[in-house]
mmJSON file of the N, C-alpha and C atoms, coordinates in Angstrom:
{"data_MODEL":{"atom_site":{
"group_PDB":["ATOM","ATOM","ATOM","ATOM","ATOM","ATOM","ATOM","ATOM","ATOM","ATOM","ATOM","ATOM","ATOM","ATOM","ATOM","ATOM","ATOM","ATOM","ATOM","ATOM","ATOM","ATOM","ATOM","ATOM","ATOM","ATOM","ATOM","ATOM","ATOM","ATOM","ATOM","ATOM","ATOM","ATOM","ATOM","ATOM","ATOM","ATOM","ATOM","ATOM","ATOM","ATOM","ATOM","ATOM","ATOM","ATOM","ATOM","ATOM","ATOM","ATOM","ATOM","ATOM","ATOM","ATOM","ATOM","ATOM","ATOM","ATOM","ATOM","ATOM","ATOM","ATOM","ATOM","ATOM","ATOM","ATOM","ATOM","ATOM","ATOM","ATOM","ATOM","ATOM","ATOM","ATOM","ATOM","ATOM","ATOM","ATOM","ATOM","ATOM","ATOM","ATOM","ATOM","ATOM","ATOM","ATOM","ATOM","ATOM","ATOM","ATOM","ATOM","ATOM","ATOM","ATOM","ATOM","ATOM","ATOM","ATOM","ATOM","ATOM","ATOM","ATOM","ATOM","ATOM","ATOM","ATOM","ATOM","ATOM","ATOM","ATOM","ATOM","ATOM","ATOM","ATOM","ATOM","ATOM","ATOM","ATOM","ATOM","ATOM","ATOM","ATOM","ATOM","ATOM","ATOM","ATOM","ATOM","ATOM","ATOM","ATOM","ATOM","ATOM","ATOM","ATOM","ATOM","ATOM","ATOM","ATOM","ATOM","ATOM","ATOM"],
"id":[1,2,3,4,5,6,7,8,9,10,11,12,13,14,15,16,17,18,19,20,21,22,23,24,25,26,27,28,29,30,31,32,33,34,35,36,37,38,39,40,41,42,43,44,45,46,47,48,49,50,51,52,53,54,55,56,57,58,59,60,61,62,63,64,65,66,67,68,69,70,71,72,73,74,75,76,77,78,79,80,81,82,83,84,85,86,87,88,89,90,91,92,93,94,95,96,97,98,99,100,101,102,103,104,105,106,107,108,109,110,111,112,113,114,115,116,117,118,119,120,121,122,123,124,125,126,127,128,129,130,131,132,133,134,135,136,137,138,139,140,141],
"type_symbol":["N","C","C","N","C","C","N","C","C","N","C","C","N","C","C","N","C","C","N","C","C","N","C","C","N","C","C","N","C","C","N","C","C","N","C","C","N","C","C","N","C","C","N","C","C","N","C","C","N","C","C","N","C","C","N","C","C","N","C","C","N","C","C","N","C","C","N","C","C","N","C","C","N","C","C","N","C","C","N","C","C","N","C","C","N","C","C","N","C","C","N","C","C","N","C","C","N","C","C","N","C","C","N","C","C","N","C","C","N","C","C","N","C","C","N","C","C","N","C","C","N","C","C","N","C","C","N","C","C","N","C","C","N","C","C","N","C","C","N","C","C"],
"label_atom_id":["N","CA","C","N","CA","C","N","CA","C","N","CA","C","N","CA","C","N","CA","C","N","CA","C","N","CA","C","N","CA","C","N","CA","C","N","CA","C","N","CA","C","N","CA","C","N","CA","C","N","CA","C","N","CA","C","N","CA","C","N","CA","C","N","CA","C","N","CA","C","N","CA","C","N","CA","C","N","CA","C","N","CA","C","N","CA","C","N","CA","C","N","CA","C","N","CA","C","N","CA","C","N","CA","C","N","CA","C","N","CA","C","N","CA","C","N","CA","C","N","CA","C","N","CA","C","N","CA","C","N","CA","C","N","CA","C","N","CA","C","N","CA","C","N","CA","C","N","CA","C","N","CA","C","N","CA","C","N","CA","C","N","CA","C"],
"label_alt_id":[null,null,null,null,null,null,null,null,null,null,null,null,null,null,null,null,null,null,null,null,null,null,null,null,null,null,null,null,null,null,null,null,null,null,null,null,null,null,null,null,null,null,null,null,null,null,null,null,null,null,null,null,null,null,null,null,null,null,null,null,null,null,null,null,null,null,null,null,null,null,null,null,null,null,null,null,null,null,null,null,null,null,null,null,null,null,null,null,null,null,null,null,null,null,null,null,null,null,null,null,null,null,null,null,null,null,null,null,null,null,null,null,null,null,null,null,null,null,null,null,null,null,null,null,null,null,null,null,null,null,null,null,null,null,null,null,null,null,null,null,null],
"label_comp_id":["MET","MET","MET","TYR","TYR","TYR","VAL","VAL","VAL","LEU","LEU","LEU","ILE","ILE","ILE","LYS","LYS","LYS","ALA","ALA","ALA","GLY","GLY","GLY","LEU","LEU","LEU","ALA","ALA","ALA","SER","SER","SER","LYS","LYS","LYS","TRP","TRP","TRP","GLU","GLU","GLU","LEU","LEU","LEU","GLU","GLU","GLU","SER","SER","SER","CYS","CYS","CYS","TYR","TYR","TYR","SER","SER","SER","LEU","LEU","LEU","ASP","ASP","ASP","GLU","GLU","GLU","ALA","ALA","ALA","LEU","LEU","LEU","LYS","LYS","LYS","LEU","LEU","LEU","TYR","TYR","TYR","ALA","ALA","ALA","LEU","LEU","LEU","TYR","TYR","TYR","VAL","VAL","VAL","ARG","ARG","ARG","ASP","ASP","ASP","LEU","LEU","LEU","ASP","ASP","ASP","ILE","ILE","ILE","GLN","GLN","GLN","ARG","ARG","ARG","MET","MET","MET","GLN","GLN","GLN","VAL","VAL","VAL","GLU","GLU","GLU","GLU","GLU","GLU","MET","MET","MET","LYS","LYS","LYS","ARG","ARG","ARG"],
"label_asym_id":["A","A","A","A","A","A","A","A","A","A","A","A","A","A","A","A","A","A","A","A","A","A","A","A","A","A","A","A","A","A","A","A","A","A","A","A","A","A","A","A","A","A","A","A","A","A","A","A","A","A","A","A","A","A","A","A","A","A","A","A","A","A","A","A","A","A","A","A","A","A","A","A","A","A","A","A","A","A","A","A","A","A","A","A","A","A","A","A","A","A","A","A","A","A","A","A","A","A","A","A","A","A","A","A","A","A","A","A","A","A","A","A","A","A","A","A","A","A","A","A","A","A","A","A","A","A","A","A","A","A","A","A","A","A","A","A","A","A","A","A","A"],
"label_entity_id":["1","1","1","1","1","1","1","1","1","1","1","1","1","1","1","1","1","1","1","1","1","1","1","1","1","1","1","1","1","1","1","1","1","1","1","1","1","1","1","1","1","1","1","1","1","1","1","1","1","1","1","1","1","1","1","1","1","1","1","1","1","1","1","1","1","1","1","1","1","1","1","1","1","1","1","1","1","1","1","1","1","1","1","1","1","1","1","1","1","1","1","1","1","1","1","1","1","1","1","1","1","1","1","1","1","1","1","1","1","1","1","1","1","1","1","1","1","1","1","1","1","1","1","1","1","1","1","1","1","1","1","1","1","1","1","1","1","1","1","1","1"],
"label_seq_id":[1,1,1,2,2,2,3,3,3,4,4,4,5,5,5,6,6,6,7,7,7,8,8,8,9,9,9,10,10,10,11,11,11,12,12,12,13,13,13,14,14,14,15,15,15,16,16,16,17,17,17,18,18,18,19,19,19,20,20,20,21,21,21,22,22,22,23,23,23,24,24,24,25,25,25,26,26,26,27,27,27,28,28,28,29,29,29,30,30,30,31,31,31,32,32,32,33,33,33,34,34,34,35,35,35,36,36,36,37,37,37,38,38,38,39,39,39,40,40,40,41,41,41,42,42,42,43,43,43,44,44,44,45,45,45,46,46,46,47,47,47],
"pdbx_PDB_ins_code":[null,null,null,null,null,null,null,null,null,null,null,null,null,null,null,null,null,null,null,null,null,null,null,null,null,null,null,null,null,null,null,null,null,null,null,null,null,null,null,null,null,null,null,null,null,null,null,null,null,null,null,null,null,null,null,null,null,null,null,null,null,null,null,null,null,null,null,null,null,null,null,null,null,null,null,null,null,null,null,null,null,null,null,null,null,null,null,null,null,null,null,null,null,null,null,null,null,null,null,null,null,null,null,null,null,null,null,null,null,null,null,null,null,null,null,null,null,null,null,null,null,null,null,null,null,null,null,null,null,null,null,null,null,null,null,null,null,null,null,null,null],
"Cartn_x":[59.048,59.163,58.781,58.711,58.305,56.879,56.076,54.706,54.728,55.65,55.752,56.166,57.056,57.497,56.34,55.663,54.544,53.415,53.174,52.121,52.532,53.795,54.266,54.542,54.662,54.913,56.389,57.244,58.685,59.378,60.505,61.301,62.319,62.905,63.931,65.081,65.451,66.539,66.193,64.942,64.526,64.58,64.114,64.12,65.537,66.445,67.834,68.608,68.297,69.134,68.518,67.23,66.598,65.871,65.343,64.545,65.34,65.201,65.72,64.709,65.085,64.158,62.918,63.091,61.937,60.982,61.525,60.682,59.957,60.651,60.019,58.908,59.132,58.099,56.897,57.123,56.014,55.215,55.91,55.234,54.397,54.93,54.19,52.959,53.122,51.999,50.894,51.272,50.283,49.557,50.297,49.717,48.703,49.064,48.162,46.936,47.122,45.99,45.028,45.578,44.737,43.951,44.586,43.876,42.734,42.979,41.933,40.766,41.055,39.997,39.179,39.853,39.138,38.257,38.76,38.004,36.764,36.917,35.776,34.73,35.175,34.241,33.457,34.101,33.414,32.368,32.733,31.775,30.57,30.793,29.695,28.783,29.359,28.553,27.691,28.154,27.393,26.163,26.187,25.066,23.919],
"Cartn_y":[17.517,18.202,17.304,16.006,15.096,15.371,15.947,16.316,17.327,18.269,19.281,18.652,17.68,16.988,16.179,15.418,14.583,15.424,16.601,17.489,18.206,18.094,18.742,20.224,20.665,22.079,22.428,21.443,21.674,20.34,20.412,19.199,19.086,17.918,17.729,18.702,18.871,19.791,21.213,21.635,22.976,23.16,22.153,22.261,22.319,21.618,21.609,22.84,23.341,24.378,25.776,25.858,27.16,27.743,26.891,27.367,27.285,28.292,28.187,27.365,26.967,26.207,27.03,28.295,29.158,29.23,29.377,29.447,28.132,27.023,25.716,25.499,25.916,25.768,26.659,27.842,28.72,28.102,27.529,26.858,25.699,24.929,23.825,24.333,25.4,25.963,26.442,27.077,27.517,26.33,25.268,24.059,23.445,23.334,22.758,23.634,24.958,25.876,25.696,25.542,25.335,24.031,22.985,21.715,21.886,22.639,22.879,23.65,24.637,25.421,24.534,23.697,22.78,21.825,21.327,20.397,21.086,22.333,23.076,23.336,23.642,23.883,22.629,21.48,20.211,19.961,20.22,20.034,20.953,22.197,23.135,22.684,22.127,21.667,20.467,19.676,18.498,18.883,20.064,20.501,20.988],
"Cartn_z":[-65.397,-66.67,-67.843,-67.575,-68.638,-69.1,-68.231,-68.595,-69.734,-69.669,-70.729,-72.047,-71.978,-73.192,-73.771,-72.909,-73.358,-73.953,-73.378,-73.87,-75.152,-75.525,-76.741,-76.561,-75.324,-75.066,-75.171,-74.938,-75.018,-75.269,-75.923,-76.124,-74.99,-74.862,-73.839,-74.07,-75.32,-75.648,-75.206,-75.48,-75.084,-73.571,-72.841,-71.389,-70.834,-71.47,-71.004,-71.46,-72.64,-73.245,-73.277,-73.412,-73.658,-72.456,-71.605,-70.475,-69.183,-68.345,-66.988,-66.184,-64.998,-64.164,-63.855,-63.569,-63.293,-64.477,-65.68,-66.875,-67.118,-66.921,-67.113,-66.101,-64.861,-63.839,-64.127,-64.655,-65.051,-66.19,-67.157,-68.264,-67.756,-66.821,-66.228,-65.478,-64.713,-63.968,-64.912,-66.002,-66.987,-67.617,-67.886,-68.467,-67.5,-66.233,-65.232,-65.056,-65.06,-64.941,-66.118,-67.31,-68.489,-68.373,-67.871,-67.667,-66.666,-65.595,-64.601,-65.198,-66.011,-66.661,-67.588,-68.355,-69.251,-68.46,-67.344,-66.509,-65.946,-65.504,-64.975,-66.058,-67.276,-68.372,-68.702,-68.665,-68.931,-67.848,-66.599,-65.5,-65.656,-66.085,-66.277,-67.404,-68.444,-69.575,-69.196,-68.257,-67.822,-67.019,-66.416,-65.572,-66.373],
"occupancy":[1.0,1.0,1.0,1.0,1.0,1.0,1.0,1.0,1.0,1.0,1.0,1.0,1.0,1.0,1.0,1.0,1.0,1.0,1.0,1.0,1.0,1.0,1.0,1.0,1.0,1.0,1.0,1.0,1.0,1.0,1.0,1.0,1.0,1.0,1.0,1.0,1.0,1.0,1.0,1.0,1.0,1.0,1.0,1.0,1.0,1.0,1.0,1.0,1.0,1.0,1.0,1.0,1.0,1.0,1.0,1.0,1.0,1.0,1.0,1.0,1.0,1.0,1.0,1.0,1.0,1.0,1.0,1.0,1.0,1.0,1.0,1.0,1.0,1.0,1.0,1.0,1.0,1.0,1.0,1.0,1.0,1.0,1.0,1.0,1.0,1.0,1.0,1.0,1.0,1.0,1.0,1.0,1.0,1.0,1.0,1.0,1.0,1.0,1.0,1.0,1.0,1.0,1.0,1.0,1.0,1.0,1.0,1.0,1.0,1.0,1.0,1.0,1.0,1.0,1.0,1.0,1.0,1.0,1.0,1.0,1.0,1.0,1.0,1.0,1.0,1.0,1.0,1.0,1.0,1.0,1.0,1.0,1.0,1.0,1.0,1.0,1.0,1.0,1.0,1.0,1.0],
"B_iso_or_equiv":[0.0,0.0,0.0,0.0,0.0,0.0,0.0,0.0,0.0,0.0,0.0,0.0,0.0,0.0,0.0,0.0,0.0,0.0,0.0,0.0,0.0,0.0,0.0,0.0,0.0,0.0,0.0,0.0,0.0,0.0,0.0,0.0,0.0,0.0,0.0,0.0,0.0,0.0,0.0,0.0,0.0,0.0,0.0,0.0,0.0,0.0,0.0,0.0,0.0,0.0,0.0,0.0,0.0,0.0,0.0,0.0,0.0,0.0,0.0,0.0,0.0,0.0,0.0,0.0,0.0,0.0,0.0,0.0,0.0,0.0,0.0,0.0,0.0,0.0,0.0,0.0,0.0,0.0,0.0,0.0,0.0,0.0,0.0,0.0,0.0,0.0,0.0,0.0,0.0,0.0,0.0,0.0,0.0,0.0,0.0,0.0,0.0,0.0,0.0,0.0,0.0,0.0,0.0,0.0,0.0,0.0,0.0,0.0,0.0,0.0,0.0,0.0,0.0,0.0,0.0,0.0,0.0,0.0,0.0,0.0,0.0,0.0,0.0,0.0,0.0,0.0,0.0,0.0,0.0,0.0,0.0,0.0,0.0,0.0,0.0,0.0,0.0,0.0,0.0,0.0,0.0],
"pdbx_formal_charge":[null,null,null,null,null,null,null,null,null,null,null,null,null,null,null,null,null,null,null,null,null,null,null,null,null,null,null,null,null,null,null,null,null,null,null,null,null,null,null,null,null,null,null,null,null,null,null,null,null,null,null,null,null,null,null,null,null,null,null,null,null,null,null,null,null,null,null,null,null,null,null,null,null,null,null,null,null,null,null,null,null,null,null,null,null,null,null,null,null,null,null,null,null,null,null,null,null,null,null,null,null,null,null,null,null,null,null,null,null,null,null,null,null,null,null,null,null,null,null,null,null,null,null,null,null,null,null,null,null,null,null,null,null,null,null,null,null,null,null,null,null],
"auth_seq_id":[1,1,1,2,2,2,3,3,3,4,4,4,5,5,5,6,6,6,7,7,7,8,8,8,9,9,9,10,10,10,11,11,11,12,12,12,13,13,13,14,14,14,15,15,15,16,16,16,17,17,17,18,18,18,19,19,19,20,20,20,21,21,21,22,22,22,23,23,23,24,24,24,25,25,25,26,26,26,27,27,27,28,28,28,29,29,29,30,30,30,31,31,31,32,32,32,33,33,33,34,34,34,35,35,35,36,36,36,37,37,37,38,38,38,39,39,39,40,40,40,41,41,41,42,42,42,43,43,43,44,44,44,45,45,45,46,46,46,47,47,47],
"auth_comp_id":["MET","MET","MET","TYR","TYR","TYR","VAL","VAL","VAL","LEU","LEU","LEU","ILE","ILE","ILE","LYS","LYS","LYS","ALA","ALA","ALA","GLY","GLY","GLY","LEU","LEU","LEU","ALA","ALA","ALA","SER","SER","SER","LYS","LYS","LYS","TRP","TRP","TRP","GLU","GLU","GLU","LEU","LEU","LEU","GLU","GLU","GLU","SER","SER","SER","CYS","CYS","CYS","TYR","TYR","TYR","SER","SER","SER","LEU","LEU","LEU","ASP","ASP","ASP","GLU","GLU","GLU","ALA","ALA","ALA","LEU","LEU","LEU","LYS","LYS","LYS","LEU","LEU","LEU","TYR","TYR","TYR","ALA","ALA","ALA","LEU","LEU","LEU","TYR","TYR","TYR","VAL","VAL","VAL","ARG","ARG","ARG","ASP","ASP","ASP","LEU","LEU","LEU","ASP","ASP","ASP","ILE","ILE","ILE","GLN","GLN","GLN","ARG","ARG","ARG","MET","MET","MET","GLN","GLN","GLN","VAL","VAL","VAL","GLU","GLU","GLU","GLU","GLU","GLU","MET","MET","MET","LYS","LYS","LYS","ARG","ARG","ARG"],
"auth_asym_id":["A","A","A","A","A","A","A","A","A","A","A","A","A","A","A","A","A","A","A","A","A","A","A","A","A","A","A","A","A","A","A","A","A","A","A","A","A","A","A","A","A","A","A","A","A","A","A","A","A","A","A","A","A","A","A","A","A","A","A","A","A","A","A","A","A","A","A","A","A","A","A","A","A","A","A","A","A","A","A","A","A","A","A","A","A","A","A","A","A","A","A","A","A","A","A","A","A","A","A","A","A","A","A","A","A","A","A","A","A","A","A","A","A","A","A","A","A","A","A","A","A","A","A","A","A","A","A","A","A","A","A","A","A","A","A","A","A","A","A","A","A"],
"auth_atom_id":["N","CA","C","N","CA","C","N","CA","C","N","CA","C","N","CA","C","N","CA","C","N","CA","C","N","CA","C","N","CA","C","N","CA","C","N","CA","C","N","CA","C","N","CA","C","N","CA","C","N","CA","C","N","CA","C","N","CA","C","N","CA","C","N","CA","C","N","CA","C","N","CA","C","N","CA","C","N","CA","C","N","CA","C","N","CA","C","N","CA","C","N","CA","C","N","CA","C","N","CA","C","N","CA","C","N","CA","C","N","CA","C","N","CA","C","N","CA","C","N","CA","C","N","CA","C","N","CA","C","N","CA","C","N","CA","C","N","CA","C","N","CA","C","N","CA","C","N","CA","C","N","CA","C","N","CA","C","N","CA","C","N","CA","C"],
"pdbx_PDB_model_num":[1,1,1,1,1,1,1,1,1,1,1,1,1,1,1,1,1,1,1,1,1,1,1,1,1,1,1,1,1,1,1,1,1,1,1,1,1,1,1,1,1,1,1,1,1,1,1,1,1,1,1,1,1,1,1,1,1,1,1,1,1,1,1,1,1,1,1,1,1,1,1,1,1,1,1,1,1,1,1,1,1,1,1,1,1,1,1,1,1,1,1,1,1,1,1,1,1,1,1,1,1,1,1,1,1,1,1,1,1,1,1,1,1,1,1,1,1,1,1,1,1,1,1,1,1,1,1,1,1,1,1,1,1,1,1,1,1,1,1,1,1]
}}}
């Protein structure tokens, strides 16, 4: 969950107080998916 804090998507307080584990994991999954999409777009631009 530190990845979410480092990315500025959530604070430690938010993760402890506002999000359930399921919600935090969904947020993390969305963040990772966005990174993958960005990586694919960069690869396409290089071609």
